[in-house]
C-alpha positions in Angstrom: 101.6 81.3 145.2 101.1 77.9 143.4 104.5 78.4 142.0 103.5 78.4 138.4 107.1 77.9 137.4 106.4 74.2 138.2 104.7 74.2 134.7 108.3 74.0 133.4 109.8 71.6 135.8 110.9 68.5 134.0 111.0 65.2 135.8 113.5 62.8 134.3 113.0 59.1 134.3 116.5 57.5 134.0 117.0 54.0 132.7 118.4 52.6 135.9 116.0 54.2 138.5 113.7 57.2 139.0 115.2 60.4 140.3 113.7 63.7 141.2 116.6 65.7 139.6 115.0 68.2 137.4 115.3 71.5 135.6 113.6 74.3 137.7 112.5 77.8 137.0 111.8 80.0 139.9 111.2 83.7 140.7 113.9 86.2 141.3 114.8 87.3 144.8 116.1 90.7 143.8 115.7 93.1 140.8 119.2 94.1 139.7 117.7 96.9 137.5 116.2 98.7 140.5 119.3 98.1 142.5 121.5 99.7 139.9 118.9 102.6 139.4 118.9 103.4 143.0 122.6 104.5 142.8 121.7 107.1 140.2 120.8 110.4 141.8 118.3 111.4 139.1 116.2 108.4 139.9 116.0 108.8 143.7 112.7 109.3 145.2 110.8 112.5 144.2 107.4 112.1 145.5 104.6 114.1 143.7 103.0 116.7 145.8 101.0 119.0 143.5 97.2 118.4 143.1 96.7 117.2 139.5 93.7 118.2 137.3 91.8 115.8 134.9 92.4 114.0 132.7 94.7 111.6 134.3 96.3 109.1 132.0 99.5 107.0 132.3 100.5 104.2 129.9 104.0 103.8 131.6 105.7 104.4 128.4 108.1 107.0 130.0 111.6 106.4 131.3 111.5 103.7 134.0 112.2 101.8 136.1 110.3 103.9 138.6 106.7 105.4 137.9 106.3 109.1 137.0 106.8 111.1 140.2 104.3 113.6 138.8 101.5 111.1 138.6 102.5 108.8 141.5 103.5 109.4 145.3 105.4 106.0 145.6 107.7 103.9 143.5 107.2 100.4 144.7 106.3 99.0 141.2 108.7 98.1 138.5 108.1 100.0 135.1 109.4 97.7 132.4 108.7 96.3 128.9 109.9 92.6 129.6 107.3 91.0 131.9 104.5 90.8 129.4 104.2 90.1 125.6 100.6 91.4 125.3 100.8 95.0 126.4 98.9 97.5 124.3 101.6 100.2 124.5 105.2 100.2 125.2 105.7 99.9 129.0 103.7 98.4 131.9 103.8 98.6 135.6 104.6 95.2 137.4 103.5 94.4 140.9 105.4 91.7 142.6 107.1 90.6 145.9 110.2 93.0 145.4 110.2 96.5 147.0 111.5 99.8 145.5 115.1 98.8 146.2 114.7 95.6 144.4 114.7 93.4 147.4 112.2 90.8 148.7 109.9 92.5 151.2 110.8 91.9 155.0 107.2 90.8 155.4 107.3 88.2 152.7 106.2 84.7 153.9 104.2 81.7 152.9 101.0 83.5 154.1 99.3 86.4 152.4 101.2 89.7 152.9 100.9 93.2 151.5 103.4 93.6 148.6 103.6 96.4 146.2 101.4 99.5 146.2 101.0 102.2 143.5 99.4 105.5 144.8 98.4 108.4 142.8 99.3 112.0 143.5 96.4 113.9 144.9 93.8 114.9 142.2 91.3 117.8 142.0 88.0 115.9 141.8 85.8 118.8 143.0 83.1 117.8 140.5 79.5 116.4 140.6 78.1 113.0 139.7 76.6 114.6 136.7 80.0 115.1 135.3 80.1 111.5 134.4 83.5 110.5 135.9 84.9 107.0 135.0 88.2 105.5 136.2 89.6 102.7 133.9 92.6 100.6 133.6 94.0 97.3 132.0 95.4 94.4 134.3 97.0 91.2 133.5 97.6 88.3 135.9 101.0 86.6 135.7 102.3 87.8 132.3 105.3 85.8 131.3 106.1 85.4 135.1 104.5 83.7 138.1 100.7 83.5 138.1 99.0 84.6 141.4 97.0 82.0 143.3 93.4 82.4 144.0 93.8 83.8 147.5 96.5 86.4 146.2 94.8 89.4 144.8 95.3 92.8 143.0 92.9 95.5 144.6 92.0 99.2 143.9 91.1 101.6 146.7 89.8 105.3 146.6 90.8 107.9 149.1 88.0 109.9 150.7 89.3 113.3 151.5 86.6 114.2 153.9 86.8 110.9 155.8 90.6 110.6 155.4 90.3 106.9 154.9 90.8 104.4 152.0 87.7 102.4 150.7 88.3 99.2 148.7 86.5 99.5 145.3 87.6 96.5 143.3 89.5 93.2 143.7 90.9 90.5 141.3 91.9 87.1 142.4 94.6 84.9 140.8 92.4 83.9 137.8 94.3 83.7 134.5 93.4 86.7 132.2 94.8 85.5 128.9 96.3 88.9 128.2 95.1 92.3 129.6 91.5 92.8 130.8 89.8 96.3 131.0 88.1 97.6 134.1 85.7 100.5 134.0 84.5 101.9 137.3 82.2 105.0 137.6 83.0 107.5 140.3 79.7 108.8 141.6 79.8 108.6 145.4 80.3 112.3 146.7 82.7 111.1 149.3 85.3 111.0 146.4 84.3 114.1 144.7 86.6 116.5 146.3 90.0 118.1 146.0 92.5 115.7 147.2 91.1 112.4 145.8 93.6 109.6 145.4 93.5 106.1 144.3 95.8 103.1 145.0 96.5 99.7 143.5 97.7 97.1 146.0 99.1 93.6 145.3 98.7 90.9 148.0 101.1 87.9 147.5 102.5 84.7 149.2 105.6 82.7 148.8 106.1 79.0 148.6 109.3 76.9 149.3 110.7 79.7 151.5 111.2 77.1 154.2 111.3 73.6 152.6 113.4 74.7 149.5 114.9 78.1 150.3 117.2 78.0 147.1 114.0 78.2 145.1 112.1 80.9 147.0 111.8 84.1 145.1 109.5 86.6 143.3 106.0 85.6 142.9 102.3 86.4 142.2 102.9 89.1 139.6 100.4 91.5 138.1 100.7 94.0 135.4 98.7 97.1 134.7 98.6 99.4 131.8 96.8 102.5 130.6 95.3 104.0 133.7 92.7 106.6 132.8 90.5 109.0 135.0 88.4 111.7 133.3 85.0 113.3 133.3 82.5 113.3 130.4 82.9 109.4 129.9 80.4 106.6 129.6 80.7 103.0 130.5 81.1 102.3 126.8 84.3 104.6 126.6 86.6 101.6 126.5 88.7 102.6 123.5 91.8 104.7 124.2 92.7 106.2 120.8 96.5 105.5 120.7 98.6 103.7 118.2 101.8 102.7 119.9 104.9 100.5 119.8 104.5 97.6 122.1 107.3 95.0 122.5 111.0 95.9 122.7 113.3 96.4 119.9 115.7 93.5 119.6 119.1 92.7 118.1 119.4 93.2 114.2 121.9 90.1 114.3 120.8 86.5 113.6 121.0 84.6 117.0 123.1 87.2 119.0 122.4 90.3 121.0 126.1 91.1 121.3 129.3 89.8 120.0 132.8 90.8 119.5 133.4 93.4 116.7 136.2 91.4 115.1 133.9 88.4 115.0 131.2 90.2 113.4 133.5 91.8 110.7 134.6 88.3 109.8 131.1 87.1 108.7 129.0 90.4 108.7 126.9 89.6 105.7 125.8 86.3 107.1 125.2 87.7 110.5 122.9 90.6 109.6 119.2 90.1 109.8 117.4 90.8 106.6 114.3 92.5 108.4 113.8 94.9 111.3 110.8 93.9 113.4 108.3 96.4 114.7 105.7 95.3 117.4 102.8 97.7 117.0 99.1 98.0 118.0 96.5 100.2 116.7 94.3 100.9 119.8 92.3 103.6 117.9 88.7 102.9 116.6 89.7 103.9 112.9 92.0 102.6 110.2 95.4 104.2 110.4 98.0 104.7 107.8 101.4 103.7 109.6 104.7 104.7 108.2 107.9 103.0 109.6 111.5 104.3 109.5 114.8 103.6 111.2 117.9 105.4 112.3 121.1 103.6 113.2 123.9 105.7 114.8 127.4 104.7 115.3 127.8 106.0 118.9 131.6 106.3 118.8 131.8 108.0 115.4 128.4 109.6 115.2 127.7 108.3 111.7 124.0 107.9 111.0 122.1 105.6 108.7 118.5 106.5 108.0 115.9 104.7 106.0 112.1 104.9 105.4 110.9 101.4 105.5 107.4 100.8 104.7 103.7 102.0 104.8 100.7 100.0 105.8 97.1 100.4 106.9 96.5 99.1 110.5 93.0 97.9 111.3 91.3 99.1 114.4 92.1 97.4 117.7 94.6 95.1 116.1 98.1 94.0 117.0 100.9 93.8 114.4 104.4 92.4 114.0 106.0 94.1 110.9 109.1 92.6 109.5 110.2 95.4 107.3 113.1 94.7 104.8 116.5 96.0 106.1 119.3 96.4 103.4 122.0 97.4 105.9 125.2 96.0 107.6 126.8 97.5 110.6 129.8 99.6 109.5 132.2 101.7 111.5 135.7 103.0 111.2 136.6 101.7 114.6 138.9 98.7 114.5 138.2 97.5 118.0 134.7 97.6 119.7 131.6 99.3 118.5 128.1 100.4 119.9 125.2 101.4 117.7 121.9 103.1 118.8 119.1 101.7 116.7 116.0 103.8 116.8 112.7 102.8 115.1 110.1 105.4 114.5 106.4 105.2 113.6 104.6 108.1 112.0 100.8 108.4 111.7 98.5 111.2 110.9 96.5 111.0 114.1 96.3 113.0 117.2 97.4 110.8 120.0 100.2 110.5 122.6 103.6 110.4 120.6 106.0 109.2 123.3 105.2 105.6 122.7 105.7 106.0 118.8 109.5 105.6 119.2 111.6 102.7 120.6 115.4 102.3 120.7 118.0 99.5 121.3 121.7 99.5 121.9 123.7 97.0 119.7 126.9 96.2 121.4 130.1 94.8 119.9 132.6 94.2 122.6 134.5 91.2 124.0 131.8 88.7 124.6 129.0 86.7 122.8 125.4 87.2 124.1 122.2 85.4 123.3 120.1 86.8 126.2 118.7 90.3 126.2 120.5 91.2 129.4 117.5 91.1 131.7 116.4 88.1 133.9 112.8 87.6 134.4 113.4 84.3 136.4 116.0 82.0 137.7 117.1 78.7 136.3 118.9 75.6 137.8 119.0 71.9 138.2 117.8 70.7 141.6 117.1 67.6 143.6 118.5 64.1 144.3 120.7 63.1 141.6 121.7 66.7 140.4 125.2 66.5 141.9 127.6 67.1 138.9 124.7 68.1 136.7 125.9 70.4 133.9 124.1 73.1 131.8 125.4 74.2 128.3 124.6 77.0 125.7 125.8 76.8 122.2 127.8 79.5 120.4 129.8 79.9 117.1 133.1 81.5 116.6 133.7 82.7 113.0 137.4 82.5 113.3 140.0 80.9 115.5 139.7 82.6 119.0 139.9 81.6 122.7 137.5 81.7 125.5 139.2 83.7 128.4 136.2 83.2 130.8 132.5 82.9 131.1 130.2 85.7 132.5 127.2 84.3 134.3 124.2 86.0 135.7 123.6 84.6 139.2 120.5 85.5 141.2 120.1 86.2 144.8 118.9 83.3 146.8 116.9 83.2 150.0 119.6 83.0 152.9 122.2 82.6 150.2 121.1 79.0 149.8 122.4 78.7 146.4 126.1 79.8 147.2 127.8 76.6 146.2 130.9 75.8 144.3 130.9 75.0 140.5 133.1 74.5 137.5 133.1 76.5 134.3 133.4 74.5 131.0 133.9 74.6 127.3 132.9 71.8 125.0 133.4 71.1 121.3 130.4 70.3 119.3 129.2 66.8 118.7 126.5 66.7 116.1 124.5 69.3 117.9 125.2 68.4 121.5 128.2 69.3 123.7 131.1 66.8 122.9 134.8 66.7 123.9 135.6 68.8 127.0 138.0 71.6 125.7 138.7 73.2 129.1 137.5 73.5 132.6 138.5 75.6 135.6 137.1 75.6 139.2 134.7 78.6 139.6 134.1 80.7 142.6 131.2 80.4 145.0 128.1 81.2 143.0 126.9 84.7 144.1 125.5 87.7 142.2 127.9 90.4 141.0 127.4 94.0 141.7 127.0 95.0 137.9 123.6 95.4 136.3 121.7 92.2 136.3 124.3 90.4 138.5 126.9 89.0 135.9 130.2 87.9 137.2 133.0 86.9 135.0 134.9 83.7 135.9 138.2 83.2 134.1 139.8 80.0 133.0 143.3 79.1 134.2 144.4 79.4 130.5 142.2 80.7 127.6 140.5 77.9 125.8 141.1 77.8 121.9 137.7 77.5 119.9 136.8 77.6 116.3 133.4 77.0 114.8 130.6 75.7 116.9 131.4 75.5 120.7 129.4 75.1 124.0 129.9 76.9 127.3 128.5 76.2 130.6 128.9 75.1 134.2 128.9 71.9 136.3 127.4 72.1 139.7 129.1 70.3 142.7 126.1 69.9 144.9 122.2 69.0 144.5 121.3 72.5 145.2 120.8 74.5 142.0 122.9 77.6 141.3 120.0 80.0 140.4 121.2 81.5 137.2 119.4 84.2 135.4 116.8 83.2 132.8 115.8 85.5 130.0 112.1 84.7 129.4 111.9 86.8 126.2 114.4 84.7 124.4 113.6 81.2 123.4 116.5 78.7 123.5 115.8 77.3 120.0 117.6 74.0 120.6 120.8 75.8 121.7 120.4 75.0 125.4 121.1 71.5 126.9 121.6 69.9 130.3 123.3 66.9 131.5 122.3 64.2 134.1 123.6 60.7 134.6 125.6 60.4 131.4 123.0 62.0 129.1 122.7 65.3 127.4 119.1 66.4 127.1 117.5 69.4 125.2 116.3 72.0 127.7 112.5 72.6 127.5 112.3 75.7 129.8 110.8 78.7 128.1 113.8 80.9 128.1 117.6 81.3 127.7 120.1 80.9 130.5 122.2 84.1 130.9 125.8 82.9 130.4 128.3 84.5 128.0 131.6 83.4 126.8 134.2 86.2 127.0 136.7 86.0 124.2 140.4 87.2 123.9 140.5 87.8 120.1 143.4 85.4 119.7 143.3 81.7 118.4 146.6 80.8 120.2 145.0 80.4 123.6 146.9 83.3 125.0 147.0 86.1 122.3 144.8 89.0 122.6 143.9 91.4 119.8 144.9 94.8 119.4 141.7 96.3 120.7 140.7 98.5 123.6 138.2 97.1 126.1 134.9 98.9 126.1 131.8 99.0 128.2 129.1 101.7 129.2 131.5 103.3 131.7 135.2 103.0 130.6 137.4 102.4 127.6 140.7 100.6 128.6 143.5 100.8 125.9 145.8 100.0 124.2 145.6 96.2 124.2 148.3 94.9 124.0 150.1 97.7 125.8 153.8 98.4 125.5 153.9 100.1 129.0 151.2 102.8 129.0 147.6 102.0 130.0 144.7 104.5 129.5 141.5 104.3 131.3 138.9 106.8 129.9 135.7 107.1 131.9 132.4 108.0 130.2 130.0 110.7 131.4 128.2 108.1 133.3 131.2 107.0 135.4 131.6 108.2 138.9 134.1 110.9 139.7 136.2 108.8 142.0 137.4 105.4 141.1 140.6 103.3 141.4 141.9 100.5 139.1 143.4 97.2 140.3 145.6 95.0 138.1 145.8 91.3 138.8 148.0 88.6 137.4 146.4 85.4 136.1 146.9 83.7 139.6 144.7 86.4 141.1 147.4 88.3 142.9 147.1 92.0 143.1 150.2 93.6 141.3 149.2 97.2 141.1 146.6 99.6 142.5 146.1 102.8 140.5 144.5 106.0 141.5 142.1 107.8 139.0 144.1 109.1 136.0 143.6 108.8 132.3 147.1 107.4 131.7 149.3 105.0 133.7 152.9 103.8 133.2 152.9 100.1 133.8 156.2 99.5 131.9 157.8 97.9 135.0 155.4 95.0 135.1 156.6 91.7 133.7 155.3 90.9 130.1 152.2 88.7 130.3 148.4 88.8 130.5 146.7 90.8 133.3 143.2 91.3 134.6 142.0 94.8 135.1 139.2 95.8 137.6 137.9 99.2 138.0 135.9 99.9 141.1 134.7 102.7 143.4 136.9 103.9 146.4 134.5 101.8 148.6 135.4 98.7 146.6 132.2 98.4 144.4 133.2 97.0 141.0 132.4 99.2 138.0 133.6 96.9 135.3 134.0 93.3 134.7 137.5 91.9 134.9 139.1 92.4 131.6 142.2 90.9 130.2 145.2 93.0 129.0 148.3 91.9 127.5 151.5 93.8 128.4 154.6 93.4 126.1 
């Protein structure tokens, strides 16, 4: 690995002397999406065993994060829609240095090692060379992640049923591809033309920094593949796959935020709503297509539905589009606390092609925090090197009414041998003409290490909530020269909202992504007040808030059957441990603000720590 992240490493020249303190972008050491999926019974390994008939086609637009157990007999690759911006249909298969459990391979080293493999289920290829069989696929080196080095490779092998051995057919080294390239391979050798034929993609990778800079060691040498096809009756010129499809993910309909508190949105809803809804679409067909777009927005809590037919256009063959269709809509719900909306974009065309990639969805969340990032880390970010002690990173937000920051949720990545587990402080600043200004509040944080929730967010609370109004900044100060390795969302540009501090100067971050930190709000401008809202996430609703003595904890259908609830005071002392029950009497607790943590019986947290006021 040449460590392509160094493209984004910024060496700073200070006025007094030169220092090697720098912003650093590095690969991930674990995949939290896979770690979370592993605990879901429906996603546990189900290897394909039936012999498949032609045609074989997979564009990886099905439900991830694992490949289809019908088409594939292993699940080491990561099915996603975030590690490339040039895919031809929604969904890609990413090869990297992380195994099916989302962990760095045990064999990972600075030398070349075998990493991800993707092996097809057995196929019935009892045919003859005259049947004109061709195998094709698209591949991309690096994507938005780390570019493989020349000695790293992606290979394709065919299985010979009679000889019971794999034969290498094709290899690509770490040359940049500038998007996806198509490969066409004839299958003529009779050693493969039998029932039980299989094919396998294999990624070979290497790590750098694993010894010299272990805090920066991580995922590397990534490849993406898309649209795998095997069929008879093809020719070498059969390079067009007649499929019109959505491509990039649907994003927030808000201006500048992926999530925010519901009461904040209601304060400035008209100015916060975007005026368009973006559709990323590609016509892979050889003909002009008439494309109709429509949208459905569902209030998940109240099941109210908004629908609209947006626009119609002709799409030229083999062309990509970003439609920004006018949207005359403002999120609306009868709820007074939190809200969640399912936004679904549809594409209708009068053309016979696969339809599962013509629809794409997005969950718009209104809970107790602001989020700029999309919730998925593609890389790690930090400030590293001599002179980095006391370095700070900050991200800009805006409160639309007087409010208080209770804490900061930070996505911490795993690091090799836990090399990044250092102390840090959380901080809130006022704005000073577009850069962080007066320090409004700071509290010593815990040791930096990933949380157990999806994507590794942990919530660090201030000793006292910090009052804010208008533009404010949140971030951290590191206490050593080893960077903290926070999550970096490579699909969200910082747009001058992200700064870092070294030796007395705030400087605009130039890394190509947004650090994953989120201010958690109380809903009250007094610094201690909390609004009369329940606390909502994907698994639980906790209410009322404030409480006069009764606390209800309602699990969703996705929550585990057994869980317990711990209540802590603001000093961190456990004051009550509650068994599973919808309703609890906490009237004997002294009036004040408490933190609520729901976890499994084995101690695995299921929610972030939430703050509840008990009168």
